[in-house]
Every structure is written in structure tokens, then in C-alpha cells.
C-alpha positions in Angstrom: 11.2 28.1 -20.4 13.9 27.7 -18.0 16.7 25.4 -18.8 17.2 23.6 -15.6 14.9 22.4 -12.9 15.2 20.5 -9.7 14.9 16.8 -9.7 11.6 16.8 -8.1 10.1 19.3 -10.8 11.1 16.7 -13.5 9.7 13.7 -11.7 6.4 15.4 -11.2 6.3 17.0 -14.5 6.6 13.6 -16.1 3.2 12.9 -14.8 1.8 16.0 -16.3 2.7 14.9 -20.0 -0.1 13.8 -21.9 -0.8 10.1 -22.4 2.1 9.3 -19.9 0.6 7.1 -17.2 2.4 4.9 -14.5 3.5 2.3 -17.0 4.6 4.5 -19.8 6.3 7.0 -17.3 8.5 4.2 -15.8 9.5 3.0 -19.2 10.5 6.5 -20.2 12.6 7.0 -16.9 14.4 3.7 -17.5 15.2 4.8 -21.2 16.3 8.3 -20.0 18.0 8.4 -16.6 18.4 12.1 -17.1 14.7 12.9 -16.9 15.3 16.3 -18.5 16.0 14.5 -21.9 12.4 13.2 -22.1 11.2 16.8 -22.2 13.4 17.5 -25.2 12.0 14.7 -27.2 9.9 15.7 -30.2 6.9 13.9 -28.9 6.8 16.0 -25.7 8.7 19.3 -26.6 5.4 21.3 -27.3 4.0 20.1 -23.8 7.2 20.5 -21.9 7.0 24.1 -20.7 3.4 23.8 -19.3 4.2 20.4 -17.6 7.3 21.9 -16.2 5.4 25.1 -14.9 2.7 22.9 -13.4 5.5 20.9 -11.7 7.1 23.7 -10.2 3.9 25.0 -8.7 3.4 21.5 -7.2 6.8 21.5 -5.5 6.1 25.1 -4.1 2.8 24.0 -2.7 4.3 20.9 -1.1 7.2 22.9 0.5 4.5 25.2 1.9 2.2 22.4 3.2 5.2 20.1 4.5 4.1 17.5 2.0 6.6 14.8 1.1 7.1 14.0 -2.5 7.8 10.3 -3.1 9.3 9.1 -6.5 8.9 5.6 -7.3 12.7 5.1 -7.0 13.0 6.5 -3.7 13.8 4.4 -0.6 10.8 5.7 1.4 8.3 5.1 -1.5 6.3 1.9 -0.3 8.1 -1.2 -1.4 4.9 -3.4 -1.4 3.5 -1.5 -4.4 6.8 -0.1 -6.0 7.1 -3.1 -8.4 3.4 -3.3 -9.3 3.0 -2.7 -12.9 0.7 0.2 -12.4 1.9 1.8 -9.4 2.1 5.6 -9.3 5.1 7.3 -10.4 4.7 10.0 -7.5 3.1 9.6 -4.2 2.3 12.7 -2.0 2.6 11.9 1.7 1.7 13.7 4.9 2.4 12.3 8.3 4.9 10.2 10.2 4.0 6.6 9.5 6.5 4.4 7.7 5.0 3.3 4.5 7.3 0.2 4.6 6.3 -0.8 8.2 6.4 -4.4 9.0 2.8 -5.1 8.9 0.2 -3.1 6.9 -3.5 -4.2 6.5 -6.2 -2.7 4.4 -9.9 -2.5 5.7 -12.5 -1.4 3.4 -16.4 -1.7 2.8 -19.4 0.1 1.7 -20.3 3.6 2.2 -23.6 2.4 3.6 -22.1 0.9 6.7 -24.6 -0.8 9.2 -24.2 -0.8 13.0 -22.9 -4.4 12.7 -20.2 -3.6 10.2 -19.2 -0.6 12.3 -18.9 -2.9 15.4 -16.9 -5.6 13.4 -14.4 -2.9 12.3 -14.0 -1.6 15.8 -13.5 -5.0 17.2 -10.8 -5.5 14.5 -9.0 -2.5 15.3 -9.2 -3.3 19.1 -7.7 -6.6 18.4 -5.0 -5.4 16.1 -3.3 -3.2 18.8 -1.1 -5.9 20.4 0.2 -6.8 17.0 1.6 -3.5 15.8 -0.3 -3.4 12.7 -0.7 -0.4 10.6 -4.3 0.0 9.2 -5.2 1.5 5.8 -8.4 2.7 4.3 -9.8 5.2 1.8 -11.2 7.9 4.2 -14.7 7.6 2.5 -18.0 7.5 4.2 -19.2 4.2 5.9 -16.7 1.6 6.7 -13.4 3.5 5.6 -14.1 6.4 8.1 -15.3 3.7 10.7 -12.0 2.2 10.5 -10.0 5.5 10.8 -12.1 6.6 13.7 -11.5 3.3 15.6 -7.8 3.6 15.0 -7.9 7.0 16.5 -10.0 5.8 19.4 -7.4 2.9 20.2 -4.3 4.8 19.2 -3.5 2.7 16.2 -1.7 4.3 13.4 -3.7 4.6 10.3 -3.1 5.6 6.6 -5.9 7.4 4.8 -5.4 7.1 1.0 -7.3 10.0 -0.7 -8.8 10.3 -4.2 -7.7 14.1 -4.4 -5.2 16.4 -3.2 -4.6 17.3 0.5 -6.1 20.8 -0.2 -9.4 19.3 -1.2 -10.5 16.8 1.5 -13.4 14.7 0.5 -15.9 14.1 1.9 -15.7 17.5 3.8 -17.3 16.1 7.1 -14.4 13.8 7.5 -11.9 16.8 7.5 -12.1 17.1 11.2 -10.1 13.9 11.5 -7.1 14.8 9.4 -4.9 16.3 12.3 -5.8 13.4 14.6 -4.7 11.0 11.9 -1.4 13.0 11.2 -0.5 12.8 14.8 0.4 9.1 14.4 -0.5 8.0 11.0 -0.5 9.5 7.4 -2.4 10.8 4.5 -1.3 9.5 1.1 -2.4 10.4 -2.5 -1.2 10.2 -6.0 -2.8 13.5 -6.8 -1.0 17.0 -6.3 -2.3 19.0 -3.3 -4.1 21.4 -5.4 -5.9 18.6 -7.6 -9.5 18.2 -6.6 -11.1 14.7 -6.4 -12.9 13.5 -9.6 -15.2 10.4 -9.8 -12.7 8.3 -11.7 -10.1 8.9 -9.2 -11.8 6.8 -6.7 -11.7 3.2 -8.3 -8.1 4.1 -9.4 -7.2 5.1 -5.7 -8.1 1.7 -4.6 -5.2 0.0 -6.2 -3.0 1.9 -3.8 -4.8 0.7 -0.9 -4.6 -2.9 -2.0 -0.9 -2.5 -3.2 0.2 -0.9 0.0 -1.1 -3.5 2.3 -0.1 -7.2 2.9 -3.9 -8.1 3.2 -7.3 -6.6 2.6 -10.3 -7.3 4.7 -13.7 -6.6 3.2 -16.1 -5.7 6.0 -19.3 -5.1 4.1 -20.0 -4.8 0.4 -22.7 -4.9 -2.3 -22.4 -6.9 -5.4 -20.7 -4.1 -7.1 -18.7 -1.2 -5.7 -15.3 0.2 -4.6 -14.6 -2.5 -2.0 -14.8 -5.3 -4.6 -12.8 -3.1 -6.9 -10.2 -3.0 -4.0 -10.3 -6.8 -3.7 -9.9 -7.4 -7.3 -6.6 -5.2 -7.2 -5.5 -7.2 -4.0 -5.9 -10.4 -5.8 -4.2 -9.2 -9.0 -1.3 -8.3 -6.7 -1.3 -11.6 -5.1 -2.4 -10.4 -1.8 -4.6 -12.3 0.4 -8.3 -11.0 0.7 -10.5 -11.7 3.6 -14.2 -11.0 3.7 -16.7 -10.8 6.7 -19.7 -13.0 6.0 -23.2 -11.8 6.5 -26.8 -12.6 6.5 -28.1 -13.6 3.1 -30.9 -11.1 3.4 -28.6 -8.1 3.9 -27.7 -6.3 0.6 -24.3 -5.1 1.9 -23.2 -8.6 2.8 -23.9 -9.9 -0.9 -20.4 -8.9 -2.0 -18.5 -10.4 0.8 -20.5 -13.5 0.4 -19.9 -13.8 -3.2 -16.1 -13.3 -2.8 -16.2 -16.2 -0.2 -18.4 -18.3 -2.5 -16.1 -17.7 -5.5 -13.0 -18.6 -3.5 -11.8 -15.1 -4.0 -11.6 -14.4 -0.2 -11.1 -16.2 3.0 -13.6 -15.9 5.6 -12.9 -13.5 8.4 -14.0 -14.8 11.8 -11.6 -13.2 14.0 -8.4 -11.3 14.4 -6.5 -14.4 15.8 -7.5 -16.5 12.8 -6.4 -13.7 10.5 -3.0 -13.7 12.1 -3.0 -17.5 11.9 -4.0 -17.5 8.3 -1.2 -15.2 7.2 1.3 -17.2 9.5 2.0 -14.0 11.3 1.7 -15.5 14.7 4.4 -18.0 13.8 6.5 -15.4 12.4 6.4 -13.4 15.6 7.2 -16.3 17.7 10.3 -17.1 15.7 11.4 -13.4 15.8 11.5 -13.8 19.7 14.0 -16.7 19.5 16.2 -14.7 16.9 16.7 -11.2 18.5 19.7 -10.9 16.1 17.0 -10.4 13.3 16.5 -6.8 14.5 20.3 -6.0 14.2 22.1 -5.0 11.2 24.3 -8.2 10.9 23.2 -9.1 7.4 23.7 -7.8 3.9 20.9 -5.7 2.2 19.7 -8.8 0.1 19.9 -11.1 3.1 17.7 -8.7 5.2 15.4 -8.5 2.3 15.0 -12.3 2.4 14.7 -12.4 6.2 12.1 -9.7 6.2 9.8 -11.5 3.6 10.0 -14.7 5.5 9.5 -13.0 8.9 6.4 -11.3 7.4 4.9 -14.1 5.4 6.0 -17.1 7.4 6.9 -19.4 4.3 7.6 -18.7 0.8 8.8 -20.7 -2.1 12.0 -19.9 -3.8 10.1 -18.6 -7.0 8.0 -16.3 -4.7 11.4 -15.1 -3.0 12.6 -14.5 -6.5 9.8 -12.5 -7.7 9.3 -10.4 -4.6 12.9 -9.8 -3.6 13.9 -9.0 -7.3 17.3 -10.5 -6.6 18.9 -12.5 -9.5 18.1 -16.0 -9.5 21.9 -17.3 -9.0 22.5 -14.7 -6.3 19.3 -15.7 -4.7 20.2 -19.3 -4.5 23.6 -18.4 -3.0 21.8 -16.2 -0.4 19.4 -18.9 0.5 22.3 -21.4 1.1 24.3 -19.0 3.3 21.4 -18.4 5.4 20.6 -21.8 5.8 24.1 -22.5 6.8 24.0 -19.9 9.3 20.9 -21.5 10.7 18.8 -18.5 10.2 16.4 -20.2 7.6 15.3 -23.8 6.9 13.7 -25.5 3.7 10.3 -26.9 4.0 8.6 -29.5 2.0 8.7 -28.9 -1.6 10.5 -25.7 -2.6 9.6 -23.7 0.4 11.7 -21.7 3.1 10.9 -20.5 6.5 12.7 -18.8 9.4 14.6 -21.4 11.5 
């Protein structure tokens, strides 16, 4: 076994160690900043050589296929999902889209999409053009691919989150859309390029779709299935879920109707109402009055607070504390400074919004 490897090899090899998932992997990384130390631990010594060889192979394939390797501590790793407890240690990315773009929305649904569902999906994409939103889905049959195809039709960037590596595109009939998606969007996977999809990958993949996005729209869904799993992940991650209501007689409206009935989802009626529900219209209007927000006039932590309020419209100090990961005493000082500068204002209770 070689004695030294590149940092990327150690990062990827961590995911190849037995019984090391996202949670345990992050804990190990925090305990051993020099990742090479992990592979010298008695618990992993017997597995180290194989894990490192496999990781070297993965790095080589990524170089050949021009695939970006994103470790969870990298700046380009999607910040929306970074601090979710089960976020992947590694994400593999192809394409140009910024995973930390200002607005990202997931749109998912049944693999048995109806003509009505496809039409709603296309109308949603067409309505989203003016608001510079990146749309995410899972590249599956049905609503997912309808979303990606509509994005290609209307030149809206889209991110396809795969349940296997990029050398194993599934379903095969969707492979024809890969190059078109990559022209303006991206492919994303937590699986190395040479890893084929497996049945258990699909529900796990849905946490990335939900975590990557500010909100999730369920277009059509049965009472059980991947779309509802995505909704559950989104709710667990404190993201807003929307569902398109449907006829009581249609089996693939039952899931959406149940989400609405159980107060797990807001009714999706139109894109304008969606924007209003998320306070994005107000945030957009406020940005027009503060062109300085797009200039680098603030500290990194101040920019974080401004960006959160710009995206969400209004947040409590506790929500800002959780989502910014700024220390409480420091956050209080930042909020005071931004308020004195006239950039933010307090609202009723404990909330803040852009001034």
C-alpha cells in the first residue's frame, strides 16, 4: 500500500470504509483533521488498502470524465444541504450550474405521469423563467423527466440528481437528454461514476433533491412512493412543500391530496402564488431598492444574513442562528450593525427582514 495519497483520494476512501455513512464519516473527519490518520486506526487498517485503491480509481475516472468531486467542506458543495445530518460526504457533479444559486426548487412526482400532470409541470417551468429559478428533479420516468424536458424547451437551467454513477445513466431512454442538460444545468450524484444504480439508491437519492432546494413541489403522487419520500425529507429539513391538488378519483392525485389534508403541504395553485407564499416577490422588490446588496460591501457573515433574508423574506433570530451557524453573541452584533446601517429591520416578535 502506498504511504501517501491526494486529499481527494482520502476523502472518497472514507466513504468506502465499512459502516461509515455520512453521519459517522463527518464525525471521523472532525476527530481526525488529517484524514490519513483514520486509515491507520485499528478498526479500519484491514480495509484501508482496498478503500484507498478504489478511491484512486474513482479519482482517475473523474479526471477522465471531467467530473467535479465535491467534499462536504468545499465551498462549492451545496450549502443548503451541507449541514443536514445525513448529507453526503461526497457529491459528484458534471455541468456548469451553481449548486448554491440564489433560488433552487425541486419538482417531483409519479413515474406514471398523466397528460394533466405533464401540462402542469410545463406551465410551472414556463412561469418560472422570469424569476431565474433553477429547477431540480430525479431524472426518473414521468414527472421528473417531464420537468427536465420542459426546462430544456424553455431554456431554464435544471439539475438532475441521479441514483447511480454518471457512467450508468438510468433509465436508459433518458440518456439522450444528458448533453442538453449539461449545456446549462448539471448532473449530480453521491455515487462514483462507475457505480450502477441499485433499488435502495432511489429513495436515498431523494434526500439530496429535497435538501438541495428551497422548496419542493409535488405534482402527482400515489399514496406511497418516491415523491412522498421526497416530501418527508423536505419537511424534516424544514423546507416548504407544495402539492398540486387533483381529482378524488385519480390514483396519482391521492398522495398530493393527503399531503394537503394532513397539513404537510401548501396547495400549489399558480407560480405567482408560490412566489408569494415564499415571500420571494417581496424579496425581489426589496433587492431592486438596494443594488448595493450585489456588491461586496459586507463581511462574510453579514452577507450570509443578507442572503438568507433576501431569499426567505423574513426569518426569526433563532432561524437565522440555525441556518447561518454564526455564534449567538456574534449574530446579535451583526443584526444590530445591519439594522443601524439601514439594511435590515425588525418585525413583530423576533423576526427580521430587509429594510
